[in-house]
mmCIF file of the protein (N, C-alpha, C, O) and its ligand, coordinates in Angstrom:
data_MODEL
# 
_entry.id   MODEL 
# 
loop_
_entity.id 
_entity.type 
_entity.pdbx_number_of_molecules 
1 polymer     1 
2 non-polymer 1 
# 
_entity_poly.entity_id                      1 
_entity_poly.type                           'polypeptide(L)' 
_entity_poly.nstd_linkage                   no 
_entity_poly.nstd_monomer                   no 
_entity_poly.pdbx_seq_one_letter_code       MTDTQTCAEDGCERVGAVRLHIPWADERVVCTAHARALVQQEGVVAEPLDGADWE 
_entity_poly.pdbx_seq_one_letter_code_can   MTDTQTCAEDGCERVGAVRLHIPWADERVVCTAHARALVQQEGVVAEPLDGADWE 
_entity_poly.pdbx_strand_id                 A 
# 
loop_
_entity_poly_seq.entity_id 
_entity_poly_seq.num 
_entity_poly_seq.mon_id 
_entity_poly_seq.hetero 
1 1  MET n 
1 2  THR n 
1 3  ASP n 
1 4  THR n 
1 5  GLN n 
1 6  THR n 
1 7  CYS n 
1 8  ALA n 
1 9  GLU n 
1 10 ASP n 
1 11 GLY n 
1 12 CYS n 
1 13 GLU n 
1 14 ARG n 
1 15 VAL n 
1 16 GLY n 
1 17 ALA n 
1 18 VAL n 
1 19 ARG n 
1 20 LEU n 
1 21 HIS n 
1 22 ILE n 
1 23 PRO n 
1 24 TRP n 
1 25 ALA n 
1 26 ASP n 
1 27 GLU n 
1 28 ARG n 
1 29 VAL n 
1 30 VAL n 
1 31 CYS n 
1 32 THR n 
1 33 ALA n 
1 34 HIS n 
1 35 ALA n 
1 36 ARG n 
1 37 ALA n 
1 38 LEU n 
1 39 VAL n 
1 40 GLN n 
1 41 GLN n 
1 42 GLU n 
1 43 GLY n 
1 44 VAL n 
1 45 VAL n 
1 46 ALA n 
1 47 GLU n 
1 48 PRO n 
1 49 LEU n 
1 50 ASP n 
1 51 GLY n 
1 52 ALA n 
1 53 ASP n 
1 54 TRP n 
1 55 GLU n 
# 
loop_
_struct_asym.id 
_struct_asym.entity_id 
A 1 
B 2 
# 
loop_
_chem_comp.id 
_chem_comp.type 
_chem_comp.mon_nstd_flag 
ALA 'L-peptide linking' y 
ARG 'L-peptide linking' y 
ASP 'L-peptide linking' y 
CYS 'L-peptide linking' y 
GLN 'L-peptide linking' y 
GLU 'L-peptide linking' y 
GLY 'peptide linking'   y 
HIS 'L-peptide linking' y 
ILE 'L-peptide linking' y 
LEU 'L-peptide linking' y 
MET 'L-peptide linking' y 
PRO 'L-peptide linking' y 
THR 'L-peptide linking' y 
TRP 'L-peptide linking' y 
VAL 'L-peptide linking' y 
ZN  non-polymer         . 
# 
_pdbx_entity_nonpoly.entity_id   2 
_pdbx_entity_nonpoly.name        ? 
_pdbx_entity_nonpoly.comp_id     ZN 
# 
_pdbx_nonpoly_scheme.asym_id         B 
_pdbx_nonpoly_scheme.entity_id       2 
_pdbx_nonpoly_scheme.mon_id          ZN 
_pdbx_nonpoly_scheme.ndb_seq_num     1 
_pdbx_nonpoly_scheme.pdb_seq_num     101 
_pdbx_nonpoly_scheme.auth_seq_num    101 
_pdbx_nonpoly_scheme.pdb_mon_id      ZN 
_pdbx_nonpoly_scheme.auth_mon_id     ZN 
_pdbx_nonpoly_scheme.pdb_strand_id   A 
_pdbx_nonpoly_scheme.pdb_ins_code    . 
# 
loop_
_atom_site.group_PDB 
_atom_site.id 
_atom_site.type_symbol 
_atom_site.label_atom_id 
_atom_site.label_alt_id 
_atom_site.label_comp_id 
_atom_site.label_asym_id 
_atom_site.label_entity_id 
_atom_site.label_seq_id 
_atom_site.pdbx_PDB_ins_code 
_atom_site.Cartn_x 
_atom_site.Cartn_y 
_atom_site.Cartn_z 
_atom_site.occupancy 
_atom_site.B_iso_or_equiv 
_atom_site.pdbx_formal_charge 
_atom_site.auth_seq_id 
_atom_site.auth_comp_id 
_atom_site.auth_asym_id 
_atom_site.auth_atom_id 
_atom_site.pdbx_PDB_model_num 
ATOM   1   N  N  . MET A 1 1  ? 0.852   -1.211 0.010  1.00 0.00 ? 1   MET A N  1 
ATOM   2   C  CA . MET A 1 1  ? -0.006  0.001  0.011  1.00 0.00 ? 1   MET A CA 1 
ATOM   3   C  C  . MET A 1 1  ? 0.862   1.246  -0.009 1.00 0.00 ? 1   MET A C  1 
ATOM   4   O  O  . MET A 1 1  ? 1.786   1.369  0.795  1.00 0.00 ? 1   MET A O  1 
ATOM   5   N  N  . THR A 1 2  ? 0.588   2.137  -0.886 1.00 0.00 ? 2   THR A N  1 
ATOM   6   C  CA . THR A 1 2  ? 1.325   3.385  -0.925 1.00 0.00 ? 2   THR A CA 1 
ATOM   7   C  C  . THR A 1 2  ? 0.448   4.574  -0.536 1.00 0.00 ? 2   THR A C  1 
ATOM   8   O  O  . THR A 1 2  ? 0.932   5.685  -0.317 1.00 0.00 ? 2   THR A O  1 
ATOM   9   N  N  . ASP A 1 3  ? -0.862  4.304  -0.456 1.00 0.00 ? 3   ASP A N  1 
ATOM   10  C  CA . ASP A 1 3  ? -1.756  5.408  -0.093 1.00 0.00 ? 3   ASP A CA 1 
ATOM   11  C  C  . ASP A 1 3  ? -1.465  5.924  1.302  1.00 0.00 ? 3   ASP A C  1 
ATOM   12  O  O  . ASP A 1 3  ? -1.322  5.148  2.247  1.00 0.00 ? 3   ASP A O  1 
ATOM   13  N  N  . THR A 1 4  ? -1.381  7.205  1.420  1.00 0.00 ? 4   THR A N  1 
ATOM   14  C  CA . THR A 1 4  ? -1.232  7.800  2.726  1.00 0.00 ? 4   THR A CA 1 
ATOM   15  C  C  . THR A 1 4  ? -2.568  8.391  3.153  1.00 0.00 ? 4   THR A C  1 
ATOM   16  O  O  . THR A 1 4  ? -3.138  9.248  2.479  1.00 0.00 ? 4   THR A O  1 
ATOM   17  N  N  . GLN A 1 5  ? -3.040  7.916  4.269  1.00 0.00 ? 5   GLN A N  1 
ATOM   18  C  CA . GLN A 1 5  ? -4.333  8.435  4.740  1.00 0.00 ? 5   GLN A CA 1 
ATOM   19  C  C  . GLN A 1 5  ? -4.058  9.503  5.774  1.00 0.00 ? 5   GLN A C  1 
ATOM   20  O  O  . GLN A 1 5  ? -3.043  9.514  6.470  1.00 0.00 ? 5   GLN A O  1 
ATOM   21  N  N  . THR A 1 6  ? -5.005  10.382 5.828  1.00 0.00 ? 6   THR A N  1 
ATOM   22  C  CA . THR A 1 6  ? -4.909  11.398 6.896  1.00 0.00 ? 6   THR A CA 1 
ATOM   23  C  C  . THR A 1 6  ? -5.827  10.974 8.037  1.00 0.00 ? 6   THR A C  1 
ATOM   24  O  O  . THR A 1 6  ? -6.727  10.153 7.866  1.00 0.00 ? 6   THR A O  1 
ATOM   25  N  N  . CYS A 1 7  ? -5.578  11.543 9.175  1.00 0.00 ? 7   CYS A N  1 
ATOM   26  C  CA . CYS A 1 7  ? -6.365  11.240 10.359 1.00 0.00 ? 7   CYS A CA 1 
ATOM   27  C  C  . CYS A 1 7  ? -7.840  11.497 10.113 1.00 0.00 ? 7   CYS A C  1 
ATOM   28  O  O  . CYS A 1 7  ? -8.213  12.484 9.479  1.00 0.00 ? 7   CYS A O  1 
ATOM   29  N  N  . ALA A 1 8  ? -8.683  10.593 10.625 1.00 0.00 ? 8   ALA A N  1 
ATOM   30  C  CA . ALA A 1 8  ? -10.123 10.666 10.390 1.00 0.00 ? 8   ALA A CA 1 
ATOM   31  C  C  . ALA A 1 8  ? -10.816 11.680 11.286 1.00 0.00 ? 8   ALA A C  1 
ATOM   32  O  O  . ALA A 1 8  ? -11.988 11.996 11.082 1.00 0.00 ? 8   ALA A O  1 
ATOM   33  N  N  . GLU A 1 9  ? -10.101 12.183 12.266 1.00 0.00 ? 9   GLU A N  1 
ATOM   34  C  CA . GLU A 1 9  ? -10.768 13.112 13.200 1.00 0.00 ? 9   GLU A CA 1 
ATOM   35  C  C  . GLU A 1 9  ? -10.916 14.488 12.542 1.00 0.00 ? 9   GLU A C  1 
ATOM   36  O  O  . GLU A 1 9  ? -10.045 14.939 11.799 1.00 0.00 ? 9   GLU A O  1 
ATOM   37  N  N  . ASP A 1 10 ? -12.039 15.134 12.835 1.00 0.00 ? 10  ASP A N  1 
ATOM   38  C  CA . ASP A 1 10 ? -12.320 16.408 12.219 1.00 0.00 ? 10  ASP A CA 1 
ATOM   39  C  C  . ASP A 1 10 ? -11.238 17.414 12.529 1.00 0.00 ? 10  ASP A C  1 
ATOM   40  O  O  . ASP A 1 10 ? -10.806 17.563 13.673 1.00 0.00 ? 10  ASP A O  1 
ATOM   41  N  N  . GLY A 1 11 ? -10.809 18.098 11.490 1.00 0.00 ? 11  GLY A N  1 
ATOM   42  C  CA . GLY A 1 11 ? -9.859  19.183 11.687 1.00 0.00 ? 11  GLY A CA 1 
ATOM   43  C  C  . GLY A 1 11 ? -8.428  18.729 11.871 1.00 0.00 ? 11  GLY A C  1 
ATOM   44  O  O  . GLY A 1 11 ? -7.543  19.562 12.070 1.00 0.00 ? 11  GLY A O  1 
ATOM   45  N  N  . CYS A 1 12 ? -8.178  17.450 11.813 1.00 0.00 ? 12  CYS A N  1 
ATOM   46  C  CA . CYS A 1 12 ? -6.821  16.938 12.039 1.00 0.00 ? 12  CYS A CA 1 
ATOM   47  C  C  . CYS A 1 12 ? -6.247  16.522 10.668 1.00 0.00 ? 12  CYS A C  1 
ATOM   48  O  O  . CYS A 1 12 ? -6.853  15.739 9.937  1.00 0.00 ? 12  CYS A O  1 
ATOM   49  N  N  . GLU A 1 13 ? -5.077  17.062 10.349 1.00 0.00 ? 13  GLU A N  1 
ATOM   50  C  CA . GLU A 1 13 ? -4.501  16.773 9.054  1.00 0.00 ? 13  GLU A CA 1 
ATOM   51  C  C  . GLU A 1 13 ? -3.189  15.992 9.213  1.00 0.00 ? 13  GLU A C  1 
ATOM   52  O  O  . GLU A 1 13 ? -2.398  15.928 8.272  1.00 0.00 ? 13  GLU A O  1 
ATOM   53  N  N  . ARG A 1 14 ? -2.955  15.417 10.353 1.00 0.00 ? 14  ARG A N  1 
ATOM   54  C  CA . ARG A 1 14 ? -1.778  14.587 10.508 1.00 0.00 ? 14  ARG A CA 1 
ATOM   55  C  C  . ARG A 1 14 ? -1.957  13.268 9.764  1.00 0.00 ? 14  ARG A C  1 
ATOM   56  O  O  . ARG A 1 14 ? -3.071  12.881 9.410  1.00 0.00 ? 14  ARG A O  1 
ATOM   57  N  N  . VAL A 1 15 ? -0.865  12.604 9.542  1.00 0.00 ? 15  VAL A N  1 
ATOM   58  C  CA . VAL A 1 15 ? -0.925  11.351 8.801  1.00 0.00 ? 15  VAL A CA 1 
ATOM   59  C  C  . VAL A 1 15 ? -1.518  10.267 9.691  1.00 0.00 ? 15  VAL A C  1 
ATOM   60  O  O  . VAL A 1 15 ? -1.154  10.127 10.859 1.00 0.00 ? 15  VAL A O  1 
ATOM   61  N  N  . GLY A 1 16 ? -2.443  9.502  9.111  1.00 0.00 ? 16  GLY A N  1 
ATOM   62  C  CA . GLY A 1 16 ? -3.040  8.391  9.840  1.00 0.00 ? 16  GLY A CA 1 
ATOM   63  C  C  . GLY A 1 16 ? -2.018  7.281  10.020 1.00 0.00 ? 16  GLY A C  1 
ATOM   64  O  O  . GLY A 1 16 ? -1.353  6.902  9.056  1.00 0.00 ? 16  GLY A O  1 
ATOM   65  N  N  . ALA A 1 17 ? -1.877  6.754  11.220 1.00 0.00 ? 17  ALA A N  1 
ATOM   66  C  CA . ALA A 1 17 ? -0.848  5.788  11.513 1.00 0.00 ? 17  ALA A CA 1 
ATOM   67  C  C  . ALA A 1 17 ? -1.387  4.565  12.246 1.00 0.00 ? 17  ALA A C  1 
ATOM   68  O  O  . ALA A 1 17 ? -0.715  3.538  12.340 1.00 0.00 ? 17  ALA A O  1 
ATOM   69  N  N  . VAL A 1 18 ? -2.600  4.686  12.760 1.00 0.00 ? 18  VAL A N  1 
ATOM   70  C  CA . VAL A 1 18 ? -3.159  3.601  13.560 1.00 0.00 ? 18  VAL A CA 1 
ATOM   71  C  C  . VAL A 1 18 ? -4.597  3.368  13.158 1.00 0.00 ? 18  VAL A C  1 
ATOM   72  O  O  . VAL A 1 18 ? -5.378  4.314  13.047 1.00 0.00 ? 18  VAL A O  1 
ATOM   73  N  N  . ARG A 1 19 ? -4.957  2.094  12.935 1.00 0.00 ? 19  ARG A N  1 
ATOM   74  C  CA . ARG A 1 19 ? -6.342  1.775  12.656 1.00 0.00 ? 19  ARG A CA 1 
ATOM   75  C  C  . ARG A 1 19 ? -7.021  1.447  13.986 1.00 0.00 ? 19  ARG A C  1 
ATOM   76  O  O  . ARG A 1 19 ? -6.531  0.627  14.763 1.00 0.00 ? 19  ARG A O  1 
ATOM   77  N  N  . LEU A 1 20 ? -8.122  2.080  14.224 1.00 0.00 ? 20  LEU A N  1 
ATOM   78  C  CA . LEU A 1 20 ? -8.870  1.844  15.467 1.00 0.00 ? 20  LEU A CA 1 
ATOM   79  C  C  . LEU A 1 20 ? -10.073 0.983  15.172 1.00 0.00 ? 20  LEU A C  1 
ATOM   80  O  O  . LEU A 1 20 ? -10.825 1.251  14.235 1.00 0.00 ? 20  LEU A O  1 
ATOM   81  N  N  . HIS A 1 21 ? -10.259 -0.063 15.980 1.00 0.00 ? 21  HIS A N  1 
ATOM   82  C  CA . HIS A 1 21 ? -11.456 -0.879 15.903 1.00 0.00 ? 21  HIS A CA 1 
ATOM   83  C  C  . HIS A 1 21 ? -12.337 -0.458 17.072 1.00 0.00 ? 21  HIS A C  1 
ATOM   84  O  O  . HIS A 1 21 ? -12.003 -0.669 18.238 1.00 0.00 ? 21  HIS A O  1 
ATOM   85  N  N  . ILE A 1 22 ? -13.455 0.134  16.730 1.00 0.00 ? 22  ILE A N  1 
ATOM   86  C  CA . ILE A 1 22 ? -14.329 0.750  17.728 1.00 0.00 ? 22  ILE A CA 1 
ATOM   87  C  C  . ILE A 1 22 ? -15.663 -0.010 17.753 1.00 0.00 ? 22  ILE A C  1 
ATOM   88  O  O  . ILE A 1 22 ? -16.366 -0.060 16.743 1.00 0.00 ? 22  ILE A O  1 
ATOM   89  N  N  . PRO A 1 23 ? -16.011 -0.597 18.896 1.00 0.00 ? 23  PRO A N  1 
ATOM   90  C  CA . PRO A 1 23 ? -17.219 -1.405 18.967 1.00 0.00 ? 23  PRO A CA 1 
ATOM   91  C  C  . PRO A 1 23 ? -18.486 -0.682 18.573 1.00 0.00 ? 23  PRO A C  1 
ATOM   92  O  O  . PRO A 1 23 ? -19.404 -1.299 18.033 1.00 0.00 ? 23  PRO A O  1 
ATOM   93  N  N  . TRP A 1 24 ? -18.555 0.605  18.828 1.00 0.00 ? 24  TRP A N  1 
ATOM   94  C  CA . TRP A 1 24 ? -19.801 1.327  18.596 1.00 0.00 ? 24  TRP A CA 1 
ATOM   95  C  C  . TRP A 1 24 ? -19.759 2.203  17.340 1.00 0.00 ? 24  TRP A C  1 
ATOM   96  O  O  . TRP A 1 24 ? -20.672 2.991  17.095 1.00 0.00 ? 24  TRP A O  1 
ATOM   97  N  N  . ALA A 1 25 ? -18.691 2.058  16.547 1.00 0.00 ? 25  ALA A N  1 
ATOM   98  C  CA . ALA A 1 25 ? -18.579 2.889  15.363 1.00 0.00 ? 25  ALA A CA 1 
ATOM   99  C  C  . ALA A 1 25 ? -17.736 2.144  14.309 1.00 0.00 ? 25  ALA A C  1 
ATOM   100 O  O  . ALA A 1 25 ? -17.143 1.102  14.588 1.00 0.00 ? 25  ALA A O  1 
ATOM   101 N  N  . ASP A 1 26 ? -17.703 2.703  13.107 1.00 0.00 ? 26  ASP A N  1 
ATOM   102 C  CA . ASP A 1 26 ? -16.885 2.101  12.068 1.00 0.00 ? 26  ASP A CA 1 
ATOM   103 C  C  . ASP A 1 26 ? -15.420 2.218  12.425 1.00 0.00 ? 26  ASP A C  1 
ATOM   104 O  O  . ASP A 1 26 ? -15.033 3.141  13.142 1.00 0.00 ? 26  ASP A O  1 
ATOM   105 N  N  . GLU A 1 27 ? -14.606 1.314  11.948 1.00 0.00 ? 27  GLU A N  1 
ATOM   106 C  CA . GLU A 1 27 ? -13.179 1.444  12.197 1.00 0.00 ? 27  GLU A CA 1 
ATOM   107 C  C  . GLU A 1 27 ? -12.671 2.642  11.407 1.00 0.00 ? 27  GLU A C  1 
ATOM   108 O  O  . GLU A 1 27 ? -13.212 3.006  10.363 1.00 0.00 ? 27  GLU A O  1 
ATOM   109 N  N  . ARG A 1 28 ? -11.603 3.248  11.948 1.00 0.00 ? 28  ARG A N  1 
ATOM   110 C  CA . ARG A 1 28 ? -11.083 4.446  11.298 1.00 0.00 ? 28  ARG A CA 1 
ATOM   111 C  C  . ARG A 1 28 ? -9.594  4.508  11.489 1.00 0.00 ? 28  ARG A C  1 
ATOM   112 O  O  . ARG A 1 28 ? -9.051  3.901  12.413 1.00 0.00 ? 28  ARG A O  1 
ATOM   113 N  N  . VAL A 1 29 ? -8.932  5.238  10.620 1.00 0.00 ? 29  VAL A N  1 
ATOM   114 C  CA . VAL A 1 29 ? -7.505  5.433  10.699 1.00 0.00 ? 29  VAL A CA 1 
ATOM   115 C  C  . VAL A 1 29 ? -7.238  6.823  11.239 1.00 0.00 ? 29  VAL A C  1 
ATOM   116 O  O  . VAL A 1 29 ? -7.722  7.815  10.694 1.00 0.00 ? 29  VAL A O  1 
ATOM   117 N  N  . VAL A 1 30 ? -6.478  6.890  12.295 1.00 0.00 ? 30  VAL A N  1 
ATOM   118 C  CA . VAL A 1 30 ? -6.186  8.191  12.904 1.00 0.00 ? 30  VAL A CA 1 
ATOM   119 C  C  . VAL A 1 30 ? -4.684  8.330  13.161 1.00 0.00 ? 30  VAL A C  1 
ATOM   120 O  O  . VAL A 1 30 ? -3.926  7.365  13.059 1.00 0.00 ? 30  VAL A O  1 
ATOM   121 N  N  . CYS A 1 31 ? -4.282  9.539  13.493 1.00 0.00 ? 31  CYS A N  1 
ATOM   122 C  CA . CYS A 1 31 ? -2.894  9.789  13.790 1.00 0.00 ? 31  CYS A CA 1 
ATOM   123 C  C  . CYS A 1 31 ? -2.574  9.193  15.177 1.00 0.00 ? 31  CYS A C  1 
ATOM   124 O  O  . CYS A 1 31 ? -3.483  8.815  15.916 1.00 0.00 ? 31  CYS A O  1 
ATOM   125 N  N  . THR A 1 32 ? -1.286  9.113  15.519 1.00 0.00 ? 32  THR A N  1 
ATOM   126 C  CA . THR A 1 32 ? -0.920  8.537  16.784 1.00 0.00 ? 32  THR A CA 1 
ATOM   127 C  C  . THR A 1 32 ? -1.462  9.318  17.952 1.00 0.00 ? 32  THR A C  1 
ATOM   128 O  O  . THR A 1 32 ? -1.842  8.739  18.969 1.00 0.00 ? 32  THR A O  1 
ATOM   129 N  N  . ALA A 1 33 ? -1.504  10.634 17.817 1.00 0.00 ? 33  ALA A N  1 
ATOM   130 C  CA . ALA A 1 33 ? -2.008  11.463 18.929 1.00 0.00 ? 33  ALA A CA 1 
ATOM   131 C  C  . ALA A 1 33 ? -3.473  11.136 19.255 1.00 0.00 ? 33  ALA A C  1 
ATOM   132 O  O  . ALA A 1 33 ? -3.840  10.940 20.414 1.00 0.00 ? 33  ALA A O  1 
ATOM   133 N  N  . HIS A 1 34 ? -4.296  11.083 18.199 1.00 0.00 ? 34  HIS A N  1 
ATOM   134 C  CA . HIS A 1 34 ? -5.685  10.738 18.451 1.00 0.00 ? 34  HIS A CA 1 
ATOM   135 C  C  . HIS A 1 34 ? -5.848  9.320  18.902 1.00 0.00 ? 34  HIS A C  1 
ATOM   136 O  O  . HIS A 1 34 ? -6.701  9.025  19.739 1.00 0.00 ? 34  HIS A O  1 
ATOM   137 N  N  . ALA A 1 35 ? -5.038  8.429  18.358 1.00 0.00 ? 35  ALA A N  1 
ATOM   138 C  CA . ALA A 1 35 ? -5.141  7.021  18.746 1.00 0.00 ? 35  ALA A CA 1 
ATOM   139 C  C  . ALA A 1 35 ? -4.866  6.849  20.227 1.00 0.00 ? 35  ALA A C  1 
ATOM   140 O  O  . ALA A 1 35 ? -5.564  6.108  20.919 1.00 0.00 ? 35  ALA A O  1 
ATOM   141 N  N  . ARG A 1 36 ? -3.839  7.544  20.709 1.00 0.00 ? 36  ARG A N  1 
ATOM   142 C  CA . ARG A 1 36 ? -3.494  7.417  22.138 1.00 0.00 ? 36  ARG A CA 1 
ATOM   143 C  C  . ARG A 1 36 ? -4.673  7.883  23.023 1.00 0.00 ? 36  ARG A C  1 
ATOM   144 O  O  . ARG A 1 36 ? -4.920  7.317  24.088 1.00 0.00 ? 36  ARG A O  1 
ATOM   145 N  N  . ALA A 1 37 ? -5.364  8.881  22.582 1.00 0.00 ? 37  ALA A N  1 
ATOM   146 C  CA . ALA A 1 37 ? -6.513  9.345  23.357 1.00 0.00 ? 37  ALA A CA 1 
ATOM   147 C  C  . ALA A 1 37 ? -7.690  8.387  23.272 1.00 0.00 ? 37  ALA A C  1 
ATOM   148 O  O  . ALA A 1 37 ? -8.316  8.044  24.276 1.00 0.00 ? 37  ALA A O  1 
ATOM   149 N  N  . LEU A 1 38 ? -7.972  7.968  22.049 1.00 0.00 ? 38  LEU A N  1 
ATOM   150 C  CA . LEU A 1 38 ? -9.211  7.168  21.813 1.00 0.00 ? 38  LEU A CA 1 
ATOM   151 C  C  . LEU A 1 38 ? -9.043  5.751  22.362 1.00 0.00 ? 38  LEU A C  1 
ATOM   152 O  O  . LEU A 1 38 ? -10.020 5.150  22.808 1.00 0.00 ? 38  LEU A O  1 
ATOM   153 N  N  . VAL A 1 39 ? -7.857  5.221  22.338 1.00 0.00 ? 39  VAL A N  1 
ATOM   154 C  CA . VAL A 1 39 ? -7.675  3.817  22.732 1.00 0.00 ? 39  VAL A CA 1 
ATOM   155 C  C  . VAL A 1 39 ? -7.895  3.643  24.232 1.00 0.00 ? 39  VAL A C  1 
ATOM   156 O  O  . VAL A 1 39 ? -8.027  2.520  24.718 1.00 0.00 ? 39  VAL A O  1 
ATOM   157 N  N  . GLN A 1 40 ? -7.933  4.727  24.944 1.00 0.00 ? 40  GLN A N  1 
ATOM   158 C  CA . GLN A 1 40 ? -8.188  4.624  26.382 1.00 0.00 ? 40  GLN A CA 1 
ATOM   159 C  C  . GLN A 1 40 ? -9.641  4.343  26.681 1.00 0.00 ? 40  GLN A C  1 
ATOM   160 O  O  . GLN A 1 40 ? -9.983  3.991  27.810 1.00 0.00 ? 40  GLN A O  1 
ATOM   161 N  N  . GLN A 1 41 ? -10.489 4.488  25.707 1.00 0.00 ? 41  GLN A N  1 
ATOM   162 C  CA . GLN A 1 41 ? -11.894 4.168  25.909 1.00 0.00 ? 41  GLN A CA 1 
ATOM   163 C  C  . GLN A 1 41 ? -12.062 2.652  25.844 1.00 0.00 ? 41  GLN A C  1 
ATOM   164 O  O  . GLN A 1 41 ? -11.437 1.961  25.039 1.00 0.00 ? 41  GLN A O  1 
ATOM   165 N  N  . GLU A 1 42 ? -12.923 2.175  26.716 1.00 0.00 ? 42  GLU A N  1 
ATOM   166 C  CA . GLU A 1 42 ? -13.063 0.714  26.836 1.00 0.00 ? 42  GLU A CA 1 
ATOM   167 C  C  . GLU A 1 42 ? -13.546 0.077  25.527 1.00 0.00 ? 42  GLU A C  1 
ATOM   168 O  O  . GLU A 1 42 ? -14.500 0.538  24.900 1.00 0.00 ? 42  GLU A O  1 
ATOM   169 N  N  . GLY A 1 43 ? -12.859 -0.986 25.146 1.00 0.00 ? 43  GLY A N  1 
ATOM   170 C  CA . GLY A 1 43 ? -13.279 -1.747 23.984 1.00 0.00 ? 43  GLY A CA 1 
ATOM   171 C  C  . GLY A 1 43 ? -12.592 -1.346 22.700 1.00 0.00 ? 43  GLY A C  1 
ATOM   172 O  O  . GLY A 1 43 ? -12.676 -2.068 21.707 1.00 0.00 ? 43  GLY A O  1 
ATOM   173 N  N  . VAL A 1 44 ? -11.916 -0.217 22.693 1.00 0.00 ? 44  VAL A N  1 
ATOM   174 C  CA . VAL A 1 44 ? -11.254 0.239  21.475 1.00 0.00 ? 44  VAL A CA 1 
ATOM   175 C  C  . VAL A 1 44 ? -9.890  -0.488 21.332 1.00 0.00 ? 44  VAL A C  1 
ATOM   176 O  O  . VAL A 1 44 ? -9.091  -0.547 22.266 1.00 0.00 ? 44  VAL A O  1 
ATOM   177 N  N  . VAL A 1 45 ? -9.676  -1.018 20.159 1.00 0.00 ? 45  VAL A N  1 
ATOM   178 C  CA . VAL A 1 45 ? -8.421  -1.712 19.852 1.00 0.00 ? 45  VAL A CA 1 
ATOM   179 C  C  . VAL A 1 45 ? -7.636  -0.943 18.798 1.00 0.00 ? 45  VAL A C  1 
ATOM   180 O  O  . VAL A 1 45 ? -8.188  -0.543 17.773 1.00 0.00 ? 45  VAL A O  1 
ATOM   181 N  N  . ALA A 1 46 ? -6.369  -0.742 19.047 1.00 0.00 ? 46  ALA A N  1 
ATOM   182 C  CA . ALA A 1 46 ? -5.526  -0.016 18.098 1.00 0.00 ? 46  ALA A CA 1 
ATOM   183 C  C  . ALA A 1 46 ? -4.631  -0.988 17.354 1.00 0.00 ? 46  ALA A C  1 
ATOM   184 O  O  . ALA A 1 46 ? -3.967  -1.838 17.946 1.00 0.00 ? 46  ALA A O  1 
ATOM   185 N  N  . GLU A 1 47 ? -4.635  -0.836 16.043 1.00 0.00 ? 47  GLU A N  1 
ATOM   186 C  CA . GLU A 1 47 ? -3.798  -1.700 15.185 1.00 0.00 ? 47  GLU A CA 1 
ATOM   187 C  C  . GLU A 1 47 ? -2.871  -0.782 14.403 1.00 0.00 ? 47  GLU A C  1 
ATOM   188 O  O  . GLU A 1 47 ? -3.315  -0.094 13.483 1.00 0.00 ? 47  GLU A O  1 
ATOM   189 N  N  . PRO A 1 48 ? -1.585  -0.762 14.756 1.00 0.00 ? 48  PRO A N  1 
ATOM   190 C  CA . PRO A 1 48 ? -0.646  0.129  14.047 1.00 0.00 ? 48  PRO A CA 1 
ATOM   191 C  C  . PRO A 1 48 ? -0.540  -0.285 12.590 1.00 0.00 ? 48  PRO A C  1 
ATOM   192 O  O  . PRO A 1 48 ? -0.512  -1.474 12.275 1.00 0.00 ? 48  PRO A O  1 
ATOM   193 N  N  . LEU A 1 49 ? -0.482  0.684  11.716 1.00 0.00 ? 49  LEU A N  1 
ATOM   194 C  CA . LEU A 1 49 ? -0.227  0.441  10.304 1.00 0.00 ? 49  LEU A CA 1 
ATOM   195 C  C  . LEU A 1 49 ? 1.273   0.277  10.114 1.00 0.00 ? 49  LEU A C  1 
ATOM   196 O  O  . LEU A 1 49 ? 2.071   0.583  11.000 1.00 0.00 ? 49  LEU A O  1 
ATOM   197 N  N  . ASP A 1 50 ? 1.633   -0.214 8.930  1.00 0.00 ? 50  ASP A N  1 
ATOM   198 C  CA . ASP A 1 50 ? 3.053   -0.432 8.659  1.00 0.00 ? 50  ASP A CA 1 
ATOM   199 C  C  . ASP A 1 50 ? 3.848   0.866  8.847  1.00 0.00 ? 50  ASP A C  1 
ATOM   200 O  O  . ASP A 1 50 ? 3.470   1.920  8.334  1.00 0.00 ? 50  ASP A O  1 
ATOM   201 N  N  . GLY A 1 51 ? 4.908   0.772  9.560  1.00 0.00 ? 51  GLY A N  1 
ATOM   202 C  CA . GLY A 1 51 ? 5.783   1.912  9.747  1.00 0.00 ? 51  GLY A CA 1 
ATOM   203 C  C  . GLY A 1 51 ? 5.369   2.894  10.796 1.00 0.00 ? 51  GLY A C  1 
ATOM   204 O  O  . GLY A 1 51 ? 6.021   3.916  11.008 1.00 0.00 ? 51  GLY A O  1 
ATOM   205 N  N  . ALA A 1 52 ? 4.275   2.578  11.457 1.00 0.00 ? 52  ALA A N  1 
ATOM   206 C  CA . ALA A 1 52 ? 3.792   3.500  12.492 1.00 0.00 ? 52  ALA A CA 1 
ATOM   207 C  C  . ALA A 1 52 ? 4.705   3.487  13.725 1.00 0.00 ? 52  ALA A C  1 
ATOM   208 O  O  . ALA A 1 52 ? 5.157   2.433  14.171 1.00 0.00 ? 52  ALA A O  1 
ATOM   209 N  N  . ASP A 1 53 ? 4.955   4.648  14.248 1.00 0.00 ? 53  ASP A N  1 
ATOM   210 C  CA . ASP A 1 53 ? 5.743   4.743  15.451 1.00 0.00 ? 53  ASP A CA 1 
ATOM   211 C  C  . ASP A 1 53 ? 4.800   4.645  16.657 1.00 0.00 ? 53  ASP A C  1 
ATOM   212 O  O  . ASP A 1 53 ? 4.372   5.646  17.232 1.00 0.00 ? 53  ASP A O  1 
ATOM   213 N  N  . TRP A 1 54 ? 4.509   3.424  17.000 1.00 0.00 ? 54  TRP A N  1 
ATOM   214 C  CA . TRP A 1 54 ? 3.480   3.166  18.036 1.00 0.00 ? 54  TRP A CA 1 
ATOM   215 C  C  . TRP A 1 54 ? 4.042   2.150  19.000 1.00 0.00 ? 54  TRP A C  1 
ATOM   216 O  O  . TRP A 1 54 ? 4.632   1.159  18.570 1.00 0.00 ? 54  TRP A O  1 
ATOM   217 N  N  . GLU A 1 55 ? 3.885   2.354  20.229 1.00 0.00 ? 55  GLU A N  1 
ATOM   218 C  CA . GLU A 1 55 ? 4.420   1.404  21.228 1.00 0.00 ? 55  GLU A CA 1 
ATOM   219 C  C  . GLU A 1 55 ? 3.306   0.853  22.108 1.00 0.00 ? 55  GLU A C  1 
ATOM   220 O  O  . GLU A 1 55 ? 3.566   0.045  22.999 1.00 0.00 ? 55  GLU A O  1 
HETATM 221 ZN ZN . ZN  B 2 .  ? -5.508  13.158 14.515 1.00 0.00 2 101 ZN  A ZN 1 
# 
């Protein structure tokens, strides 16, 4: 994959680096900053995309 996605959050133009699996919503690709915030919600699973700087 060579497509670069941008963060799915409104107003955020950072590069999407993590796919979030959200029980109550569609999965989405967000930047690491948003992923770190959202993954703290119960049930949300973060799946780093290739090359993502995620720990
Ligand atoms: Zn973002």
